TORLO-175174 format. One record per residue (C-alpha): residue number from 1; residue in three letters; x, y, z. Coordinates in pm, whole numbers, plus 50000, padded with zeros to 5 digits. Layout:
@numar=NUM&nudo=Ala&u=X&v=Y&w=Z
...
***
This chain:
@numar=1&nudo=Met&u=49250&v=47927&w=51880
@numar=2&nudo=Asn&u=49515&v=47968&w=51704
@numar=3&nudo=His&u=49622&v=48304&w=51559
@numar=4&nudo=Leu&u=49446&v=48344&w=51255
@numar=5&nudo=Glu&u=49143&v=48282&w=51454
@numar=6&nudo=Glu&u=49157&v=48516&w=51721
@numar=7&nudo=Leu&u=49290&v=48753&w=51451
@numar=8&nudo=Gly&u=48988&v=48711&w=51283
@numar=9&nudo=Arg&u=48744&v=48745&w=51583
@numar=10&nudo=Arg&u=48907&v=49093&w=51681
@numar=11&nudo=Ile&u=48881&v=49211&w=51352
@numar=12&nudo=Thr&u=48528&v=49151&w=51279
@numar=13&nudo=Arg&u=48448&v=49305&w=51631
@numar=14&nudo=Leu&u=48654&v=49606&w=51587
@numar=15&nudo=Ala&u=48565&v=49650&w=51244
@numar=16&nudo=Gly&u=48156&v=49656&w=51294
@numar=17&nudo=Asp&u=47996&v=49813&w=50983
@numar=18&nudo=Glu&u=48259&v=50013&w=50887
@numar=19&nudo=Pro&u=48235&v=50029&w=50502
@numar=20&nudo=Gly&u=48642&v=50084&w=50453
@numar=21&nudo=Pro&u=48963&v=50025&w=50621
@numar=22&nudo=Leu&u=48934&v=50125&w=50972
@numar=23&nudo=Trp&u=49258&v=50296&w=51097
@numar=24&nudo=Val&u=49370&v=50346&w=51504
@numar=25&nudo=Lys&u=49668&v=50546&w=51531
@numar=26&nudo=Asp&u=49879&v=50301&w=51300
@numar=27&nudo=Val&u=49669&v=50008&w=51306
@numar=28&nudo=Met&u=49383&v=49902&w=51036
@numar=29&nudo=Val&u=49112&v=49675&w=51023
@numar=30&nudo=Phe&u=48944&v=49606&w=50715
@numar=31&nudo=Ala&u=48604&v=49362&w=50641
@numar=32&nudo=Ser&u=48442&v=49265&w=50338
@numar=33&nudo=Glu&u=48131&v=49062&w=50280
@numar=34&nudo=His&u=48142&v=49126&w=49951
@numar=35&nudo=Met&u=48416&v=49126&w=49668
@numar=36&nudo=Thr&u=48562&v=49461&w=49475
@numar=37&nudo=Thr&u=48624&v=49597&w=49170
@numar=38&nudo=Ser&u=48989&v=49683&w=49068
@numar=39&nudo=Leu&u=49003&v=50023&w=49276
@numar=40&nudo=Gly&u=49396&v=50209&w=49276
@numar=41&nudo=Thr&u=49572&v=50387&w=49588
@numar=42&nudo=Val&u=49877&v=50526&w=49691
@numar=43&nudo=Thr&u=50016&v=50254&w=49975
@numar=44&nudo=Glu&u=50220&v=50426&w=50227
@numar=45&nudo=Pro&u=50498&v=50169&w=50398
@numar=46&nudo=Met&u=50321&v=49911&w=50572
@numar=47&nudo=Leu&u=50229&v=49540&w=50614
@numar=48&nudo=Ala&u=49885&v=49378&w=50576
@numar=49&nudo=Val&u=49802&v=49005&w=50674
@numar=50&nudo=Val&u=49525&v=48840&w=50527
@numar=51&nudo=Val&u=49324&v=48671&w=50780
@numar=52&nudo=Gln&u=49026&v=48516&w=50542
@numar=53&nudo=Gly&u=48914&v=48567&w=50216
@numar=54&nudo=Ala&u=49177&v=48648&w=49935
@numar=55&nudo=Lys&u=49268&v=48970&w=49740
@numar=56&nudo=Arg&u=49446&v=49024&w=49421
@numar=57&nudo=Thr&u=49677&v=49339&w=49369
@numar=58&nudo=Ala&u=49873&v=49480&w=49079
@numar=59&nudo=Leu&u=50195&v=49731&w=49059
@numar=60&nudo=Gly&u=50268&v=49793&w=48755
@numar=61&nudo=Asp&u=50290&v=49449&w=48540
@numar=62&nudo=His&u=50394&v=49240&w=48883
@numar=63&nudo=Val&u=50010&v=49081&w=49008
@numar=64&nudo=Phe&u=50040&v=48904&w=49377
@numar=65&nudo=Glu&u=49800&v=48727&w=49542
@numar=66&nudo=His&u=49710&v=48752&w=49889
@numar=67&nudo=His&u=49560&v=48459&w=50067
@numar=68&nudo=Pro&u=49500&v=48400&w=50457
@numar=69&nudo=Gly&u=49844&v=48367&w=50666
@numar=70&nudo=Gln&u=50032&v=48573&w=50421
@numar=71&nudo=Val&u=50190&v=48869&w=50522
@numar=72&nudo=Ala&u=50223&v=49165&w=50238
@numar=73&nudo=Val&u=50494&v=49446&w=50308
@numar=74&nudo=Val&u=50494&v=49799&w=50143
@numar=75&nudo=Thr&u=50841&v=49958&w=50161
@numar=76&nudo=Val&u=50796&v=50317&w=49966
@numar=77&nudo=Ala&u=50464&v=50464&w=49821
@numar=78&nudo=Leu&u=50382&v=50274&w=49562
@numar=79&nudo=Pro&u=50058&v=50333&w=49378
@numar=80&nudo=Leu&u=49842&v=49962&w=49396
@numar=81&nudo=Thr&u=49539&v=49856&w=49256
@numar=82&nudo=Gly&u=49384&v=49563&w=49435
@numar=83&nudo=Gln&u=49069&v=49412&w=49501
@numar=84&nudo=Val&u=48919&v=49158&w=49708
@numar=85&nudo=Ile&u=48851&v=48848&w=49520
@numar=86&nudo=Arg&u=48718&v=48624&w=49784
@numar=87&nudo=Ala&u=48439&v=48715&w=50028
@numar=88&nudo=Ser&u=48093&v=48616&w=50097
@numar=89&nudo=Arg&u=47871&v=48700&w=50387
@numar=90&nudo=Ser&u=47968&v=48371&w=50515
@numar=91&nudo=Glu&u=48332&v=48435&w=50488
@numar=92&nudo=Pro&u=48393&v=48784&w=50487
@numar=93&nudo=Phe&u=48729&v=48907&w=50380
@numar=94&nudo=Leu&u=48957&v=49022&w=50700
@numar=95&nudo=Ala&u=49268&v=49220&w=50660
@numar=96&nudo=Leu&u=49523&v=49353&w=50935
@numar=97&nudo=Gly&u=49737&v=49595&w=50849
@numar=98&nudo=Met&u=50015&v=49869&w=51011
@numar=99&nudo=Arg&u=50253&v=50159&w=50926
@numar=100&nudo=Leu&u=50596&v=50096&w=50911
@numar=101&nudo=His&u=50847&v=50343&w=50991
@numar=102&nudo=Pro&u=51173&v=50338&w=50852
@numar=103&nudo=Ala&u=51322&v=50482&w=51146
@numar=104&nudo=Thr&u=51215&v=50209&w=51395
@numar=105&nudo=Ile&u=51382&v=49969&w=51097
@numar=106&nudo=Ala&u=51728&v=50219&w=51099
@numar=107&nudo=Gln&u=51696&v=50211&w=51482
@numar=108&nudo=Leu&u=51696&v=49827&w=51522
@numar=109&nudo=Leu&u=51991&v=49837&w=51272
@numar=110&nudo=Val&u=52179&v=50066&w=51483
@numar=111&nudo=Asp&u=52148&v=49919&w=51806
@numar=112&nudo=Tyr&u=52171&v=49529&w=51678
@numar=113&nudo=Gly&u=52362&v=49513&w=51370
@numar=114&nudo=Pro&u=52247&v=49306&w=51052
@numar=115&nudo=Thr&u=52317&v=48996&w=51047
@numar=116&nudo=Asp&u=52364&v=48831&w=50733
@numar=117&nudo=Ile&u=52102&v=48949&w=50502
@numar=118&nudo=Pro&u=52141&v=48959&w=50159
@numar=119&nudo=Arg&u=52064&v=49226&w=49884
@numar=120&nudo=His&u=51722&v=49296&w=49784
@numar=121&nudo=Asp&u=51680&v=49308&w=49367
@numar=122&nudo=Gly&u=51273&v=49314&w=49373
@numar=123&nudo=Pro&u=51060&v=49583&w=49386
@numar=124&nudo=Gly&u=50981&v=49730&w=49687
@numar=125&nudo=Met&u=50654&v=49513&w=49772
@numar=126&nudo=Ala&u=50657&v=49147&w=49847
@numar=127&nudo=Ile&u=50437&v=48836&w=50017
@numar=128&nudo=Ser&u=50541&v=48591&w=50218
@numar=129&nudo=Asp&u=50375&v=48301&w=50459
@numar=130&nudo=Ala&u=50380&v=48514&w=50818
@numar=131&nudo=Asp&u=50544&v=48318&w=51098
@numar=132&nudo=Asp&u=50447&v=48257&w=51460
@numar=133&nudo=Asn&u=50658&v=48493&w=51567
@numar=134&nudo=Leu&u=50453&v=48781&w=51379
@numar=135&nudo=Leu&u=50119&v=48660&w=51403
@numar=136&nudo=Asp&u=50167&v=48658&w=51821
@numar=137&nudo=Ala&u=50266&v=48977&w=51778
@numar=138&nudo=Leu&u=49978&v=49083&w=51579
@numar=139&nudo=Val&u=49741&v=48910&w=51801
@numar=140&nudo=Arg&u=49899&v=49116&w=52106
@numar=141&nudo=Leu&u=49865&v=49452&w=51980
@numar=142&nudo=Met&u=49498&v=49313&w=51826
@numar=143&nudo=Arg&u=49460&v=49248&w=52207
@numar=144&nudo=Leu&u=49579&v=49611&w=52301
@numar=145&nudo=Met&u=49364&v=49795&w=52070
@numar=146&nudo=Glu&u=49040&v=49729&w=52232
@numar=147&nudo=Asp&u=49257&v=49797&w=52581
@numar=148&nudo=Pro&u=49286&v=50187&w=52563
@numar=149&nudo=Arg&u=49525&v=50219&w=52831
@numar=150&nudo=Gly&u=49729&v=49905&w=52721
@numar=151&nudo=Leu&u=49805&v=50032&w=52413
@numar=152&nudo=Arg&u=49941&v=50366&w=52524
@numar=153&nudo=Ala&u=50171&v=50216&w=52763
@numar=154&nudo=Leu&u=50269&v=49892&w=52566
@numar=155&nudo=Gly&u=50160&v=49940&w=52213
@numar=156&nudo=Ala&u=50478&v=50114&w=52108
@numar=157&nudo=Gly&u=50655&v=49847&w=52207
@numar=158&nudo=Val&u=50462&v=49608&w=52003
@numar=159&nudo=Arg&u=50469&v=49770&w=51718
@numar=160&nudo=Arg&u=50836&v=49796&w=51717
@numar=161&nudo=Glu&u=50896&v=49412&w=51799
@numar=162&nudo=Ile&u=50668&v=49337&w=51492
@numar=163&nudo=His&u=50956&v=49569&w=51285
@numar=164&nudo=Trp&u=51183&v=49322&w=51419
@numar=165&nudo=Trp&u=51038&v=49011&w=51319
@numar=166&nudo=Leu&u=51006&v=49159&w=51013
@numar=167&nudo=Leu&u=51391&v=49226&w=50996
@numar=168&nudo=Asn&u=51480&v=48828&w=51125
@numar=169&nudo=Gly&u=51155&v=48734&w=50932
@numar=170&nudo=Pro&u=51186&v=48592&w=50513
@numar=171&nudo=Gln&u=51122&v=48944&w=50358
@numar=172&nudo=Ala&u=51428&v=49086&w=50598
@numar=173&nudo=Pro&u=51603&v=49178&w=50242
@numar=174&nudo=Leu&u=51342&v=49444&w=50202
@numar=175&nudo=Ile&u=51267&v=49526&w=50516
@numar=176&nudo=Lys&u=51624&v=49603&w=50558
@numar=177&nudo=Gln&u=51700&v=49839&w=50267
@numar=178&nudo=Ala&u=51408&v=50051&w=50431
@numar=179&nudo=Gly&u=51559&v=50129&w=50684
@numar=180&nudo=Met&u=51945&v=50215&w=50518
@numar=181&nudo=Ala&u=51920&v=50568&w=50423
@numar=182&nudo=Asp&u=52181&v=50496&w=50158
@numar=183&nudo=Ser&u=51995&v=50213&w=50040
@numar=184&nudo=Arg&u=51817&v=50242&w=49655
@numar=185&nudo=Leu&u=51487&v=50225&w=49854
@numar=186&nudo=Ala&u=51595&v=50528&w=50022
@numar=187&nudo=Leu&u=51664&v=50705&w=49727
@numar=188&nudo=Val&u=51334&v=50598&w=49569
@numar=189&nudo=Ala&u=51175&v=50686&w=49828
@numar=190&nudo=Arg&u=51291&v=51056&w=49838
@numar=191&nudo=Ala&u=51230&v=51103&w=49466
@numar=192&nudo=Ile&u=50851&v=50957&w=49534
@numar=193&nudo=Ala&u=50808&v=51218&w=49761
@numar=194&nudo=Trp&u=50923&v=51473&w=49510
@numar=195&nudo=Ile&u=50644&v=51374&w=49251
@numar=196&nudo=Arg&u=50396&v=51351&w=49459
@numar=197&nudo=Ser&u=50433&v=51673&w=49591
@numar=198&nudo=Arg&u=50359&v=51809&w=49275
@numar=199&nudo=Tyr&u=50208&v=51536&w=49070
@numar=200&nudo=Asp&u=50004&v=51768&w=48866
@numar=201&nudo=Gln&u=50272&v=51980&w=48727
@numar=202&nudo=Val&u=50545&v=51903&w=48410
@numar=203&nudo=Ile&u=50830&v=51710&w=48565
@numar=204&nudo=Arg&u=51165&v=51738&w=48404
@numar=205&nudo=Ile&u=51352&v=51386&w=48528
@numar=206&nudo=Asp&u=51691&v=51632&w=48509
@numar=207&nudo=Asp&u=51535&v=51788&w=48832
@numar=208&nudo=Leu&u=51452&v=51490&w=48958
@numar=209&nudo=Ala&u=51758&v=51372&w=48944
@numar=210&nudo=Ser&u=51930&v=51624&w=49066
@numar=211&nudo=His&u=51726&v=51664&w=49418
@numar=212&nudo=Val&u=51781&v=51289&w=49455
@numar=213&nudo=Gly&u=52142&v=51311&w=49382
@numar=214&nudo=Ala&u=52221&v=51064&w=49090
@numar=215&nudo=Ser&u=52214&v=51023&w=48766
@numar=216&nudo=Val&u=51934&v=51028&w=48551
@numar=217&nudo=Ser&u=52014&v=50644&w=48402
@numar=218&nudo=Ser&u=52072&v=50590&w=48738
@numar=219&nudo=Leu&u=51782&v=50726&w=48895
@numar=220&nudo=Asn&u=51558&v=50569&w=48591
@numar=221&nudo=Arg&u=51720&v=50212&w=48682
@numar=222&nudo=His&u=51643&v=50199&w=49061
@numar=223&nudo=Phe&u=51346&v=50381&w=49026
@numar=224&nudo=Arg&u=51219&v=50077&w=48760
@numar=225&nudo=Ala&u=51294&v=49852&w=49009
@numar=226&nudo=Val&u=51149&v=49946&w=49310
@numar=227&nudo=Thr&u=50796&v=50045&w=49135
@numar=228&nudo=Ala&u=50830&v=49827&w=48838
@numar=229&nudo=Met&u=50751&v=50172&w=48614
@numar=230&nudo=Ser&u=50934&v=50501&w=48513
@numar=231&nudo=Pro&u=50902&v=50833&w=48735
@numar=232&nudo=Leu&u=50676&v=50996&w=48436
@numar=233&nudo=Gln&u=50462&v=50615&w=48458
@numar=234&nudo=Tyr&u=50482&v=50663&w=48846
@numar=235&nudo=Gln&u=50349&v=51034&w=48794
@numar=236&nudo=Lys&u=50042&v=50907&w=48572
@numar=237&nudo=Gln&u=49941&v=50637&w=48777
@numar=238&nudo=Ile&u=49931&v=50929&w=49071
@numar=239&nudo=Arg&u=49701&v=51143&w=48840
@numar=240&nudo=Leu&u=49446&v=50929&w=48702
@numar=241&nudo=Gln&u=49415&v=50709&w=49014
@numar=242&nudo=Lys&u=49369&v=51107&w=49232
@numar=243&nudo=Ala&u=49079&v=51131&w=48928
@numar=244&nudo=Arg&u=48926&v=50793&w=48947
@numar=245&nudo=Ile&u=48812&v=50884&w=49339
@numar=246&nudo=Ala&u=48720&v=51237&w=49240
@numar=247&nudo=Leu&u=48485&v=51102&w=48990
@numar=248&nudo=Ile&u=48313&v=50931&w=49216
@numar=249&nudo=Thr&u=48182&v=51212&w=49375
@numar=250&nudo=Ala&u=48141&v=51434&w=49066
@numar=251&nudo=Pro&u=48099&v=51222&w=48739
@numar=252&nudo=Asn&u=47951&v=51497&w=48523
@numar=253&nudo=Asp&u=48329&v=51745&w=48615
@numar=254&nudo=Val&u=48504&v=51538&w=48373
@numar=255&nudo=Ala&u=48688&v=51763&w=48213
@numar=256&nudo=Ala&u=48747&v=51971&w=48559
@numar=257&nudo=Ile&u=48883&v=51684&w=48718
@numar=258&nudo=Gly&u=49106&v=51624&w=48412
@numar=259&nudo=Tyr&u=49261&v=51993&w=48484
@numar=260&nudo=Ala&u=49295&v=51968&w=48843
@numar=261&nudo=Val&u=49524&v=51635&w=48778
@numar=262&nudo=Gly&u=49750&v=51826&w=48547
@numar=263&nudo=Tyr&u=49574&v=51707&w=48182
@numar=264&nudo=Asp&u=49543&v=52032&w=47976
@numar=265&nudo=Asn&u=49411&v=51822&w=47713
@numar=266&nudo=Pro&u=49063&v=51637&w=47812
@numar=267&nudo=Ser&u=49135&v=51409&w=47505
@numar=268&nudo=Gln&u=49434&v=51257&w=47670
@numar=269&nudo=Phe&u=49325&v=51293&w=47979
@numar=270&nudo=Ser&u=49015&v=51055&w=47820
@numar=271&nudo=Arg&u=49259&v=50850&w=47628
@numar=272&nudo=Glu&u=49482&v=50782&w=47909
@numar=273&nudo=Tyr&u=49245&v=50671&w=48152
@numar=274&nudo=Arg&u=49070&v=50441&w=47953
@numar=275&nudo=Arg&u=49380&v=50276&w=47859
@numar=276&nudo=Met&u=49418&v=50231&w=48240
@numar=277&nudo=Phe&u=49079&v=50151&w=48333
@numar=278&nudo=Gly&u=48916&v=49977&w=48032
@numar=279&nudo=Ala&u=48677&v=50258&w=47987
@numar=280&nudo=Pro&u=48646&v=50649&w=47964
@numar=281&nudo=Pro&u=48630&v=50856&w=48241
@numar=282&nudo=Gly&u=48257&v=50907&w=48316
@numar=283&nudo=Gln&u=48151&v=50595&w=48198
@numar=284&nudo=Asp&u=48374&v=50439&w=48434
@numar=285&nudo=Ala&u=48269&v=50697&w=48706
@numar=286&nudo=Ala&u=47915&v=50578&w=48636
@numar=287&nudo=Arg&u=48023&v=50192&w=48681
@numar=288&nudo=Leu&u=48199&v=50279&w=48987
@numar=289&nudo=Gln&u=47880&v=50420&w=49156
@numar=290&nudo=Thr&u=47649&v=50176&w=49046
@numar=291&nudo=Met&u=47832&v=49858&w=49232
@numar=292&nudo=Thr&u=47862&v=50070&w=49561
@numar=293&nudo=Ile&u=47486&v=50073&w=49545
@numar=294&nudo=Val&u=47472&v=49728&w=49519
@numar=295&nudo=Gln&u=47709&v=49648&w=49754
@numar=296&nudo=Glu&u=47515&v=49901&w=50027
***
């Protein structure tokens, strides 16, 4: 049995009948027999491996396709829009994820020092083929998921090993920056945390730049390079994604939900929501509810 086959078998067993991602500590498994509509979420730093099926993810204008045997790495909290594009009852979509910890990466850099790792100049997300070392460590982590005592004793060591293989794999430049306190990624991560803590308020870019210790022009340049959008566009995506999630359970409270995420003007909320999701809030919520019922 190869690595992907074993991962698929263990994901299927752990996921069971869960309708969405199942998290156990820092590890996530997900199985779906259905293709999905495009949904937005703010993804924390993590890695994700597709084992079966396929997924499409958008970060601003960047579109990524994620196929079996490939690992996606996200190093800062990014507002991503994703959908499962290949899944069926006979071959469900299967994926495995694990949270990444910049502190672990930093400690590895301190303990062993970086080799000749070039600078990363792209966004805070990348996809590449997973090598055997990484897949082998993920298989061992999944085995421990079914052994609670073993997971407590050995899980932290295997998770650290996975960080190591990422730091020494094709995405090393991106992973290295995630662990460096003075890197561009670290600056953008501080800005993101500030925006997320007050996403429903009016934000002044001068205040944000002062908070992270950068000039406005430098902040805008670094922020756009990492997230593929400006700080205010990031805030807008956070607002609208939170509104969309709320509307699934309360489709008749459009005005109240718009106000709750920071929109004083219902027309502006509806206009920006439609521009992002292709339909006005109430209509989109009804469509999402219908799709959920059909899939269930």
